[in-house]
Every structure is written in structure tokens, then in C-alpha cells.
LUMDO-937751 format. One record per atom (N, C-alpha, C): residue in one letter; x negated, y, z negated. Coordinates in pm, whole numbers, plus 32768, in hexadecimal, padded with zeros to 4 digits. Layout:
N
aXYZ...
// end
This chain:
405
m7FBE7F8F8009m7FED7FE68010m7FA2806F7FF3t7FDA80DA8064t7F36816C8061t7F9F81BA800Bq7F1E81F47FB6q7F6C82477F37q7F7382D07F54q7FBD82E57F46q7FD783927F32q7F5C83E17F31r7F7784537F90r7F0484BD7F9Dr7F21852C7F4Di7ED985707F49i7EBD85E97ECAi7EB486857EFDg7F0A86C77EE1g7F1E87507F39g7EAE87B47ECBi7E6B87E07F27i7E0688827F24i7E5788D07F26w7EA489337EF4w7ED289B87F19w7E618A2A7EEFi7E4D8A5C7F78i7DEE8AC97F1Ai7E3A8B4C7F54i7E2D8BB17EDBi7E4A8C3A7EBDi7DAA8C8D7F1Bg7DD48CFB7F7Fg7D6E8D117FD2g7D218C8D8013a7D798C43805Ba7D4F8BEA80C1a7CDF8BE08123w7CE98C638159w7C768C8E81C9w7C0B8CD181B3g7BEF8CEB8107g7B9B8D1A80C8g7AE38CC880ECg7A858D0280B8g7A1B8CD680C3g79FA8C36808Av7A0D8C4A8008v7A058B937FBFv7A798B607FE9a7ACF8BAB7FF2a7B4B8B348011a7B218AC38083t7B068B47810At7AD78AFE8188t7A758AD1818At79F78AE5812Dt79AD8A8080EEt79DD89BC80BFa7A1B89E2805Ba7A6889758040a7A9C8935809Ea7AEF896180F2a7B388910816Fa7AD888DD81BEv7A6889218208v79D288CC8220v79C088628201g79AE88B38176g795E88098122g79C187AE8118l7A0E87BD80FCl7A8D873D80FAl7A9587038174s7A8987108209s7A9786F4825As7A1286B5829Ba798F87038264a793F86A98275a792686338210l793C862681A6l792985C88125l797885798131k7A25857D817Ak7A6A852C8189k79EC85048236q79CF851182A4q79C284D382EDq7908848082BCg78E284BC826Bg7853847F822Ag77D784BA8296l77B9854582ADl7797859D82CEl773C860E8293t777B85B981E8t771B86258199t76FC85E4814Ag7679861580C3g767685CF806Eg76C885F47FE2t76A785E17F7At76FA85E77F11t76F5865C7EBCs765386847EE5s760886EB7E7Es766387757E3Cg765F87BA7DCFg76C287FE7DA9g776387E07DAAl776B874F7D90l77E1871D7D7Bl77D286E07CB9v783E87387C7Av77F686F27BFCv7858865B7BDAs78CC86717C3Fs78EB85B97C37s78D985507C4Be787585727CB7e784F85357CDCe779384CD7CB0n778D85477C10n772085167BDEn7749847C7BA7p76D284127B72p76F083817B55p775783667AE2y774983D07A71y77C183A279E0y781983C77A14f786A83FA7AA0f78E684037AC9f7937839F7AF3e78B683287B29e78FF82AD7B8Be797B82747B3Ek799E828D7ABBk79DA820B7AA0k7A53825C7A64l7A6182CA7AABl7ADD831D7AB0l7B4B82DB7B21n7B1A82B47B7Fn7B8282857BD1n7B9B82E37C34l7B7D835C7C3Bl7B9183C57C8Bl7BC783CE7D1Dk7C0E84267D3Fk7C7584107DE6k7BE784187E2Fn7BCA83B77E98n7B6D83E67EECn7B9384737F63w7B3884877FA4w7B3A85007FCFw7BB085168056d7BCC848C8075d7BFA849F8117d7CBB848180BFq7CCF84928074q7D5E84AA7FE3q7D7585067FE4f7D32856A800Cf7D5A85F27FDEf7D81866A8058v7DE086DD806Dv7E3486E980DAv7E2B879180ABv7E0E87EC8111v7DE8887D80D1v7E6F88D38138g7E9B893480BFg7ED7899D80E4g7ED389F1808Cg7F0F8A8E809Cg7F2A8ADE8071g7F678B8F8091h7F3E8BC98043h7F7B8C428066h7F108C96807Ae7EFA8D0880C4e7EC58D6D80EAe7EFE8DC8813Ai7EB78E668120i7F048EE4813Di7EAE8F2981BDr7E488EC081FDr7E058F0E8248r7E118EAE82D3d7DFC8F058358d7E498E7E83D4d7DC38E7A83FDt7DAC8DF183D9t7D168DAE8407t7D3C8D178429s7CF08C9C840Cs7CCB8C2283ECs7C8C8BFB83EBf7C788B7D83A8f7BF58B1A8340f7BA58B1B83D2v7BFC8B15843Cv7B868AE984F3v7B2B8BAC8501e7B7B8BEF84DBe7B338C798512e7AD28CA2848Fa7AEB8C6583E8a7AB38CBE8397a7A258C6283AAa7A3A8BC283B2a79E48B9483A5a79668BB18418r79A78BD1849Ar79198C13850Br79058C8184DDy79458CC684A0y78F98D698451y78948D5983E9f78CC8CE883A1f78478D038355f77CE8CAF8363s78038BFF83D5s776A8C168420s772E8C70845Be77618CB284C2e772C8D0C84F0e76AC8DB08497n77168D978432n77028E2883C3n769F8E058376s76B38D7F833Bs76658D5082B8s75EF8CD882BEg76388C8D8333g75BD8C51837Ag761B8BC58315v76808BAC82D9v76B38B57825Fv76BB8ADE82A4f76F38ADF8327f77238A57836Af76CD8A5083C7h76BD89FD840Ah766F89A88498h76F2899284D7p76C589CB855Bp774589C785AAp7773893085DCa76FD889685F1a7725883F85B9a775B880B858Al775B8853851El77B8881D8481l785D884F84C7l787C88C984E7l78D9894284E0l792E88AB854Fq78E2889585BCq792088518647q795987F3861Ba790D87908597a79458711858Fa79C987248532v79C0879884C1v7A2C87D2846Cv7A9587E184A7e7ABF884E8517e7B12888D8567e7B8488528563e7B8A87E98588e7C1787B0856Ce7C9087C384D2d7C33878184B4d7C5087998422d7C8D88298403l7C2C8872840Fl7C2488FB83D9l7CC2892B841Fk7CC988F884A5k7D50891F84F3k7DAF88E684C1a7DC58862847Da7E06880D8436a7E58887B83ADy7DE988B98378y7DF0891682E6y7E248975831Ed7DFA89B4837Ed7E1F8A49837Dd7EEF8A3D83B5q7F2489D283AFq7F9089AF83E4q801589D0836Cn7F7A89BF830Fn7FD989AF826Fn7FC98A5F8223v7F918AAB824Ev7FA18B17820Dv7FFA8B738231k80458BB481E4k809A8C0881DCk80998C9681CEp80E28D1681E4p80B08D8D8186p80B98D8C80EEg806B8DDC80C2g80658DDC801Fg80C08E568012t805F8EAE7F81t81128F1B7F6Ft808F8F757F3Dl80BE90227F7Al805190A07F3Bl807290C57EB7i80E3907A7E79i810290DA7E02i80A690EB7D9Eh805991557D7Ah800C91757D3Bh7F9A91277D24v7F64912F7DAEv7EC491047D9Dv7E8B918A7DBEg7EB391FC7DE4g7E5F92397DC5g7E3B929D7E71d7DF193317E62d7E00933A7EE7d7D91930B7F18t7D1A92EB7F12t7CD5929D7F2At7CF592207F83i7D1A91DA7F54i7D6B915B7F5Ai7DC391537FE2r7E2691E17F9Er7E7591F08000r7E3A921880A9s7DFB925380A2s7DAC9291811As7D7C920B8155l7D7991B98152l7D3F91468179l7DA590FB81C8a7E02911181A8a7E93909981CDa7EC390DD828Ag7EDD905C82A0g7F01903D8320g7F91905A8335d7FDD907883BFd8057907583E4d80C98FF28397a807E8FB08394a80C98F368390a81208F3582E9v80B58F6B8290v80EE8F6B81F6v814B8FD08210r810F90688237r814090E2823Cr81E290D2824Fk81F9904F82AAk82AB908D82AFk82FF9058822Af82BD901181C6f831E8FD98134f82EE9057810Cd82B790F680EFd82C2913A80B8d834D915A808Bt839C916280D4t844A919B8078t84839102803Ee84469099801De847890507FB3e847490787F3Fs84F690687F24s8501904C7E73s84A38FF27E12l84758FED7DBCl84258FB77D2El84498F1D7D6Fq84C88EFC7D35q85048E9E7D42q84FA8E427DDCe85288E7C7E26e85168E5B7ECEe846A8E317EC5t84078E827E9Et83808E257EB8t83748DD17E62l83948DED7DF6l83788D5B7D9Cl83BA8CB67DBEt844C8CF97DECt84888C827E5Et84208C5D7ECAr84108CA87F37r83AC8CAC7F81r833D8C517F6Fl82E68C907F23l826D8C407F1Al82768BA67EC1t82D88BA27E8Bt82CC8B1B7E0At833D8B037EBDn83858AE57EF5n83C58A9F7F5Cn834E8A707FE1d82C68ABF7FA9d82708AB88034d82328A398009i81F58A2B7F7Ei81B389EC7F33i8206893D7F4Fs829A89447F32s82F688DB7F03s82F388987F84e82FD88D8802Ee831C889C8073e828B889180DCf820088C78089f818F887A80C2f818487C48064q81C887D37FFBq81A787667FB0q822486E97FF2k8268870E8034k82EF86BD802Fk82C9867180E6q827586DD813Dq826A86E98197q820E867181CEh819186A28183h810D864D8184h814485BD8100d81BA859B80B2d81B085408086d813885388038l814485857FBCl80B585C37F50l80E6857C7EE9a8095851F7E93a80D084CE7E22a80E585687D97h804F85B07DCEh805C863C7D83h800886DA7D9Fv8023873C7DA5v800087C97DA8v7F9D881C7D51v7EEF88107D85v7ECA88787D18v7EB388F47D68v7F1789597D19v7EDF89E97D64v7E798A3E7D18v7E018A6E7D6Fv7D9D8A697D4Fv7D828B1C7D8Dn7D838B957D24n7D678C1C7D45n7CE88C1F7D49l7CD68C497DE7l7C4A8C837E05l7C328CF17E71a7CBA8D537E20a7CED8DF47E64a7C7E8E307E50s7C398EBA7E8Fs7BE38F057E48s7C0D8F317DC0t7BC18F927D6At7BCE8FB77CF2t7C4290317CE9e7CC890247CAEe7D07906C7C8Be7CE990D17C1Dp7D3891657C3Ep7D0A91C57BDEp7D3B91947B31p7CE291AB7ACAp7D2D91697A71p7D9B916D7A49v7DCF913079E4v7E70910079DEv7E8D915B7968e7F329198796Be7F7992137924e7F7291DC78A6e7F689231782Ae7F43920177AFe7FF291DB7769s805A921F77BEs80BE91FC7763s80EF91567794a80A8913D7810a80AE907E7829a8088902E77DBk8035906877AFk7FE690307741k80348FE776C1s8090903E76A3s80E8903C7644s81548FEA7652l81738FE576AFl81ED8FB5770El821B8F03769Fs827E8F117692s82C98E6276B2s82FE8E2B76F1l82D48D9D76EEl83318D797771l83938D8D779Ea84278D8A773Ea848D8DDC7741a849E8E4C7789e84508E96773Be842F8F4C7782e840F8F4A780Fl83BA8EEE7818l83A58EF478B1l83E68EC77926k843B8E6878DEk84848E2C794Fk850E8EB37952e85138EE778E1e85928F4D78FCe85458FAF7944s84D78FF1795Es84C990327978s849090187A28l84838F9C7A30l84818F677AD1l84E08F847B29a85608F537AD4a85F28F407B0Ba86148FE17B1Fs85D890297AD1s864C90CC7AD4s85CE91447B10a856A914E7AE3a852D91837B25a84C791DB7BA3v84C0923B7BDBv84CF92687C6Dv842D92517C87t83A292767C18t833292107C38t832691E47BC0s82BA91867BF1s829391007B78s823691147B28p823B90E67AB8p81F390F17A2Ep819090A87A4Fv8169906B7A77v80F6903F7AA3v80B290117B3Ap80608FF17B2Fp801F8FDC7BA8p800D8F927C0Da7FC78FA37C91a80068F5E7CD2a7FE68EB97CCBs7F6E8EB37C7Bs7F478E547C77s7F898DEE7BECt7FC28E3C7BABt803E8E097B64t80A18DD77B7El80D58E1D7BEEl81548DE67C34l811B8D967C8By80B38D6D7CEEy807A8CB97CE6y809F8C507C92a80598C937C13a80598C2C7BE0a80DB8C017B7Fi811C8C537B8Ai81E48C437B66i820C8BD17BDFa82068C117C49a81F38BCD7CD2a82078B317CD2a81618B1D7CA1a81258AAD7C9Da816E8A267C17m81A28A617BBCm81A78A487B3Am824C8A257B62n82988A817B89n831B8A5E7BCDn834689ED7C29a82D189BF7C6Aa82B6895B7CDDa829188DF7C75g827489027C18g821D88627BC4g81A688557BD3c816A88997BE1c80D188B57C28c806588AF7BDBs8006888A7B9Cs7F8988B47B90s7F4A89467BBDh7F0389907B54h7EDF89D97B9Fh7E5689F57B48l7DD78A437B8Bl7D698A4E7B69l7D458AEB7B86n7D3A8B3C7B59n7D048BD67B69n7C508BDD7B8Ef7C448BEF7BFCf7B9A8BEC7BF9f7B6A8CA27BD5t7BC98CE77BEAt7BCC8D6E7BE5t7B9E8DA47B6Bp7B648E217B5Dp7BBB8E6D7AEFp7C228EB57AC7s7C588EAA7B2As7D008EDE7B3As7D488EAA7AE5a7DDA8EB97AAFa7DDD8EA17A24a7E428E137A5Cg7E718DE17AD7g7EBF8D687ACFg7F098D437A48t7EE68CC67A06t7F108C8A7990t7F008CBA78F7d7E758CE97920d7E608D3078ABd7EC28DAD7867l7F188D76783Cl7F838DE777E3l7FCA8D9E77AEp7FFD8DCB7728p807C8D5D76B5p80DA8D387739a81208DB2776Ca81958D5377ACa81718CFA77F9l80FC8D0B7847l80F28C7B78D9l80CB8BF37866i80598C3277D1i80648BA3777Bi80E68B707755e813A8BB37730e81B58B667733e82178B337786l820B8B6F781Fl823E8B58787Al81E38A8D78ABa818A8AA678A1a814D8A3378ADa817F89DC784Be819689D477E8e81CD897577A6e8273895D77C6e829B89C077B5e831989BF7824e833C89467883k82BF894578F3k82F18935795Ek829288B0793Cq825E887F78F7q81C9882F78BCq816F88177946v815E886D7967v80C6886D79B0v8067888A7976l7FF9886F7990l7F5B88997975l7F0C88F179D1h7ED189437988h7E9189C879A8h7DE489C7799Aa7DC88A2779B8a7D208A49798Aa7D128AD379DAg7CC38B0C797Eg7C838B9979B0g7C128BDB794Cr7BDF8C40796Fr7BF18C7D79E4r7B168CCA7A28d7B2E8CB87AC1d7AB48D1C7ADEd7A488C887AC7g7A4C8C677B4Bg79D18BE27B54g79428C207B2Dk78F68BBC7AF8k78788BD97AB6k78148BC37B03t77F68BFA7B76t77588B887BFCt76EB8BDD7BF9g76C78C497BD6g764C8C677BD4g76038CB27B70e76088D727B25e75C68DA97AC1e76088D537A5Et76948D607A45t76C48D6779DCt76938C9779B4l768B8C717A15l76738BBA79F8l75CC8BD6796Em758C8C3F79E0m75208C3379BFm75218C7D7907k754F8CD578F3k75578CF8789Dk759A8C9A7821s76018C587859s762C8C0677EEs75C88B8C77E8v75948B60781Bv75018B0F780Ev74B28B387788l744A8BC077E4l73E38C0277A8l74128C32771Ba749E8C6C7708a74B78CC77674a749D8C33760Fp74DB8BE07616p74DE8B9E7590p74278B7A7597m73D68BA275DCm73468B6F75BEm73078BC5756Af73308C5A7581f73318CA3754Bf73518CC474BDa73C88C8C749Fa74198C617423a73DE8C3D73CBh73C38B8A741Bh73AB8B4D73A0h72DE8B64738Cr72AF8B9773D6r72408BB873CCr72108C2C739Bn727A8C977357n727F8CF87300n72128D51733Fl72378D51738Bl72248DBC73ECl72928E107409n721F8EBB73D0n72CA8F3B73DCn729E8F607469v73228F3F7494v73598F9B753Ev736D90177533m731E9073752Bm735590FC7534m73A8913A75DCs736591187625s73B791487680s73BC90C576EDw741E90D37744w741F907977B6w746B90A87823v742B90BD7896v7450911878FAv744A90D3796Bg74BB90DD79CDg7504905A7A3Cg750A90E97A9Dh74CE90C67B18h750E910E7B80h74F290B67C22n758390C37C48n75D1903B7C8Cn75D390867D3Ai75AC90557DB0i75BC90867E26i760690207E6Df768290357EBEf76888FCD7F20f76FD903E7F90g77128FFC7FD4g77459041804Cg77D89009808Dn78048F82802Fn78848F5E80A9n78E38FB38081l79748F698086l7A178FA98084l7A058FC08008d79E08F697F97d7A038F7A7F0Ad79B390017ED2g792F8FF47F2Cg78C6906C7ED9g790990FB7F29k797290E07FB2k798E91607FCAk7A0391997F75v7A65913E7F40v7AC0915F7EC8v7AAB91757E69l7A40914F7E34l79EC918B7DB1l798F91EA7DB6d79B092397E22d796F92C97E49d79CC93427DF1d7A2292EA7DCEd7A8D93547DF2d7A8F93437D1Ap7A4C93CC7CECp7A5593A77C5Dp7A9493997C1Dv7B2A93977C18v7B98932F7BE7v7B8E92C27BCFn7B8B926C7C62n7B7B91F17C52n7B0491A57C38k7A8F920A7C17k7A1D91EF7C05k7A2091CB7B61s7A5F926B7B32s7A8B92187A81s7AA891DF7A54n7B2791747AA7n7B2490DD7A7Cn7AA7908F7A78k7A7090A07AE0k79EB8FFB7AFBk797890447A87v798190A47A89v78E390E37A0Dv790F909D7989v797B90A77998v79DE90A778EFv79A1900E78B1s79D28FB47937s799C8F22793Es792D8EEF791Ak79088F2A7972k78708F1F795Ak78298F3E7904d78468FB078A9d77DF8FD9780Dd78368FBA77B1h786B8F61778Dh78A88F5B76FEh783F8EB976D9l78098E97770Bl77EA8E0C76E5l77608DF77686l76FC8E8E769Al76CA8E737669l76B78E8975C2t77388EE87597t773B8EFA7535t77588EA574ADe77E68E367513e78078DD47510e778A8D5574D8i77318D5F751Ai76D38CF17514i76628D167497l76628DAE74BFl75D18DCF7468l75FB8DE273BFg767D8DFD738Fg76CB8E597332g76958ED37308y76558F047373y76758FB1735Ey76818FF57405k7675906C7406k768B908D7482k761290D374C8p759590A874EFp755091107546p7583917875ABq753091CA75A6q754E922E761Fq751B91C0768Dt75A7920176E1t75E591877774t75D691F577E8l75C691E3785Fl75EF922D78C9l760491E57955v768B91E4796Ev7690915D79D2v769691C17A4Es766791997AC3s768D921A7B2Es76A2919E7B9Di770691E87BFBi771991797C78i775691DE7CFDe76D491CB7D60e76EC922E7DC9e76FD91C27E3Dy772D920E7E9Ey776A91F77F1Dy76EB92237F71i76BD91B77F75i765F91BA8002i7676919C80C9e769D91BD80E2e76DB91688197e76B09111818Cs7612914481DEs75C190ED8233s75AE904A81C3m75DC904D8144m75938FD180FBm76088F5A814Eg76A68F5B8195g76C38F0C81A7g76EE8EC48110d770B8E678112d772B8DFA80C1d76C78DC5805Cw764A8E1D8072w760D8DCA8036w75DB8E497FACk75DD8E1A7F4Ak75CA8E5E7EB6k752C8E7D7E8At75248ED87E1Bt74B48F067DF1t74BA8F187D4Da74988ECC7CDAa74AF8EF37C6Ca74068F277C2Bw73D38FA97BF5w738E8F8F7C06w73988FD67AFEd73498F5A7AB2d736B8F7A7A36d730F8F9379E6h72E090297997h726B90357932h729F903678ACi72638FBF7869i72AE8FD977D4i721990077766h72309043771Ch71C7908D76D1h71DA903F764Ff717C900175FFf71B48FCD7590f71328FF57532k718F8FD174C3k71028FEE7454k70C98F7273F4g70478F3273E2g70408EBE73C2g6FA88ED77328f6F7C8E71731Df6F318E817272f6F028F137297l6EE78F4171FCl6EA78FE571E8l6EEF901D7241d6F4B90137268d6FB8906572A1d6F3D908B7342t6F2490557365t6EE0905973E9t6F2E904D7468k6F4990A874AAk6FAF90CC7534k6F8F907E759Am6FE0903975DBm6FCB8FCD7663m702F8FBF768Ea700D8FC67724a706E8FC37788a70658F0A77EFl70ED8EF07821l711C8EA37864l714D8EEB78E5q713C8EBA7958q71538ED879B9q71968E5E7A0Af71FA8E607A70f722C8E027ABAf726A8E1C7B5Dt725D8E127BC2t72BC8E077C1At72F48D9D7C32w738A8DB87C67w73E68D517C91w73CF8D707D37q73F48D157D6Cq741E8D337E14q745D8CE47E3Fg74D68CDC7EA2g751F8C8C7EC0g75958C947F38t75CB8C4F7F42t76538C8A7F8Bt76BB8C557F4Ed77218CC97F42d777A8CE57EC6d77FD8C4F7EBFs78038C2F7F69s78428BED7F77s785B8B497F79i77BB8B167FA1i77638AAA7FA9i77418A8E7ED7l77688AF77E90l774F8AD57E1Bl77C98AB57DC5a782F8AF47DF2a78B88AF87DD1a790D8AA07DEFa79328A557E7Aa79938A297EA5a797989877E88p78DB89467E62p78E788B27E2Dp793988C97D96l791F89317D63l795F891A7CD5l7A0789187CF6m7A3589677D1Dm7AC889737D55m7AF388CA7D53l7AC488A07DC5l7AA088027DE2l7AD887987D82d7A7887C07D17d7A21874D7CA4d7ABC87827C54m7AF487E27C2Fm7B4088357BCEm7BD987F57BD6v7BF787F37C6Ev7C60879D7CC7v7C4787187CB5r7BDE86D17C8Br7C08865F7C89r7C2386277C32f7BAF868B7B8Df7BCA864C7B22f7C5D86AA7AECt7CA986F67B19t7D2A87197AF5t7D6186A67B2Fe7D6A86887BD7e7DA986067BD2e7DAD85967B77r7D2D85797B52r7D2784EC7B02r7D7F850E7AA3e7D6985A47A4Ae7DB5858579E1e7E3B857979DBw7E9A85B27A47w7F1285957A57w7F4785257A87r7EF084CC7AD0r7F0984627AB2r7F1283E87A44r7EDB844579F9r7E9083C87948r7F0F83FC790Cg7F5684527943g7FFE845078F7g7FFD84CC78AEn7F88851D7888n7F7685A17848n7FAE85F278CBk8041862478AFk805F86B478F6k8068870B78EFs802187687884s807087DF7841s7FF1880477E8g7FBA889B77F9g7F8288DF77A2g7EDA890D77F4i7E7B89457797i7E20899C77D3i7DC8891377CBm7D8A88E4784Bm7D08888D7863m7CB088D5781Et7C3F88BB778Dt7BE688F07760t7B8488987771h7BA3881D7776h7B3F87E377EBh7ADB881D783Cl7AFD888A7885l7AEB88A978FAl7A86892E791As7A77894B785Cs7A5689DB7848s79998A017898s798389AC789Ds78FB89AF78F0s790289DA795Ef794689CA7983f79658A247A20f79AA8AA77A2Cy799E8AC179BAy79F68B4E7988y79788BCA7987k79888C5E7978k79518CAE794Ck79938CC778A9s7A238CDC78F5s7A7C8D0C7856s7AD18C97784Ep7ACB8C097817p7B138BC07845p7B7B8BA777A9m7C118B8C77B1m7C578BC17745m7C598B54772Dq7C7C8B657691q7C5E8B0D7600q7BFB8AEB761Aa7B788B2E7622a7ADB8AD5761Ca7AC18AC97592t7A798A667573t7A558A5174E6t79A18A6F74EBt79898A5B7547t791B8ABB7564t78E58AF575DBp785B8B6175AFp78498BB07625p77D98B63768Ae778F8B107646e772F8AA9765Ee773D8A4D76DDf76F28A7F7738f772E8A09779Ff770E8977779Be768F89507754e767888C67748e76C6889A76FDr76EE88F27686r776588917637r77F68895765Eq77D2890476D7q788888F17739q7889886B7787y7805885877B2y780287F27823y77DF8751779Fq77F887667744q77FD8701770Fq788F86C57701q78BE875776E1q7975873B76CCq79A086DB7742l794D871477C6l799B86C1783Dl795A861F782Be791485FE77FEe78E28581780Ae7947852A777Cq7942856C773Bq798B853876A3q7A34851E76D5w7A61857C7722w7AD08563776Dw7AE0851877BAa7A7F84F2780Da7A6D84787875a7A5D83CA781Dd7A4283E177D8d7A10836E7757d7A8483477760t7AFE83BC76E8t7B7383BB76EDt7BDE8362773Cv7BCE838677C6v7C0D8376782Cv7C0182F9785Ds7B6E82CD784Ds7B4882307886s7B7581AF7837e7B5881F27785e7B83819C7712e7C298174773Ae7C4F81E6774Ae7CF281C37795e7D2781797800s7CEA81857861s7D04812378CCs7CF680AA78B6
// end
């Protein structure tokens, strides 16, 4: 008997990370690439009986007028990320995925993201809030029905929104429902509307962005009501990953960190959006809180993020750590992290989808998945900010799942 497949519904479907994930999924399915960068392919997780790569189907919501095929071709030409021969090999799969992408929403995305929107999504500008939620929910449900999918995992990979309004942080679920039913403007941003649609469709939800998503009291309530799994927020792929590894070293050796400066440059679409100071503020907060949590005190910090168009999808992070040792001697450590943003992030998204599906298949279908904390800069309800301890939690979860099998 053929097993039912699993859907991956991506918010920001034709963005860099999503396109890289789609190309990678097809390449993995066809055996055209190795498994470097995929946590779920570590030998430790073989016992989990995770879904094979050919058991996933991709769809999603998008606000721009493009396609997986066009986006992948642009990445290949602009950043040298994909070899042309690989793109030719995966093109049919990308075209099939393109058929599953629907227009998203521009409600509370901010002016910078709205400026990227194409004609297909703008025609829904006159919708009411309820009409938008119904449409987004139906898109996901129809995707699941059309492809006879056992389950769908919704993943937010869209560009970073402006910070959520303070009033939304105190809304109960009852208050949110009442507001959505009667208000002219949404009390929550697009990322949260997508999350509500996902939960209404009975889907698990992963937020790989700094945007609010499900990280609001009302959405945590909704997840319990709808009995769905969720996790977030903001994928930990580069500089912050290094911080979560290095900061414990300073703490454990009792070396006093006086200042930690991080300068980031990159040139992809996400970088363009973050060039807007309002959107950037959301990302900076996500990257900067970690040190205080690990060290137990707050050193002087500076996090800068700059859009340099010529960089394309390549990003460089330069960090300068000024610390004090024995006899109050001042010393410094510097590191440079260079990589392609999408190549670092895409496999982690695929990993989380596999782990989420396994938790759903296990029968635990409600609540925040804290065992995925190692994938996030600002993990919801995390018990530790240190990467190594977070990764141990993932392994402990795997032990528990395999013992139950």
C-alpha cells in the first residue's frame, strides 16, 4: 500500500529560501545531491523512520509575480548558487510545484513588502478580513485534498514584517476572534493571519522568520483549541548560531565579555526588505537578545545589518568580541562567517518539516515543539539559549519517540 504524502505549504513560496528548498527537495528525491547541511540526515536520527524525500509535495502563498523556475534561474545567474545542469534536472518538479502556489495577502505587511507585490495579489485588496482568512484557509485545504496528503506543514519563509503592534500582544483568543469578525483593519500582521489560516485547516505551523506568526498569546490558545503543533521563531543559520556556541565558552571559562559587535552584509531580497529601518528593527531584536540570556549580564552590543546589492544571496558577518581575562587583561576574538543565506537556511526548513511530521505521526498533535529550539534564534518557550543544550533536547526527543515505536 502506498503511503500518503506530506504537504509543505510555504509562505513566501518563491523567495530565496523556499526556492532553494524546492530545488533541494527535487535533487534529493532524484539522488542528485548529498545530504550535507541536513540535520535530519545525521545518523542519530535514523531510528525515527522519517519520511523519505519523495514523499513531500510543495505549494504555498506568494505576493510576487514569478515562479520557482524563474527564481531558481535568477539565483543561478546572480549568485552562482545552482549549477545550470541541476536546474535542468529539477525543472519539471519546479513547474509542478508552481501549479500549487496561490496569491497571499498584503494585510499589515508594511510598505516595503507591499512594494514587491504583483498584480495577482493586489486584486484581493478589497477583501474583508474574514474573506481573506477563508480564502487562505481554503487554498491550503484544497492543496491537501487535491494531492491526497496525510498532513500539511505550513512554513513561514516570507520577508520580515515590521514589529507587531503592542496591543496584539495582550489579546486573548476570544478578543482576537471578535476583532477579526468585526474590525475593518486587522489587529495582527499577515504572518499571524497565515498562521490562523493554517490552524483553521488543521495544519502544523513553523515560523522561520522574526515576524510574529504564532508567538502571541491568542495564537498559542488557538493552537490548543485546534489541536495543532507549532514552533518559531527566526531561523538560526549563521552569526547568531556562532553566538549561541561561543558565548557559553566565555561564560564557562568566566571570561568577562565587555562588548560584542556584529556587522552583517548581504544583498538578497530579504536584505532589501531589511534595508527599511522599521523591518530591520524586528530582526535586530531577534539577533541581539541571546548574549544576555547566556552570559547572565548585558555587555555593550551592536548589531548592524546592511543591504549590499552586489552580494546577492551571499552574506558576510564580521564579529568583534572584546573580553577581559585574568588580572583584568583585555583581549579580543574576531571571526568572519561567509555563506549563502538560502543554502544555510533551506535544509533546516526541510529538517523541521520532517521532525514536525514525525511528532504529528507520533500522535502528539498539539502545542509548541520546544525540541526544535536549536533551529531558532528566538525559540518559543525555550528552556535554554545554548545551542549544544538545545541540540541535546532534540536528541532526547528522538530517543523518546524511538522508544515508543
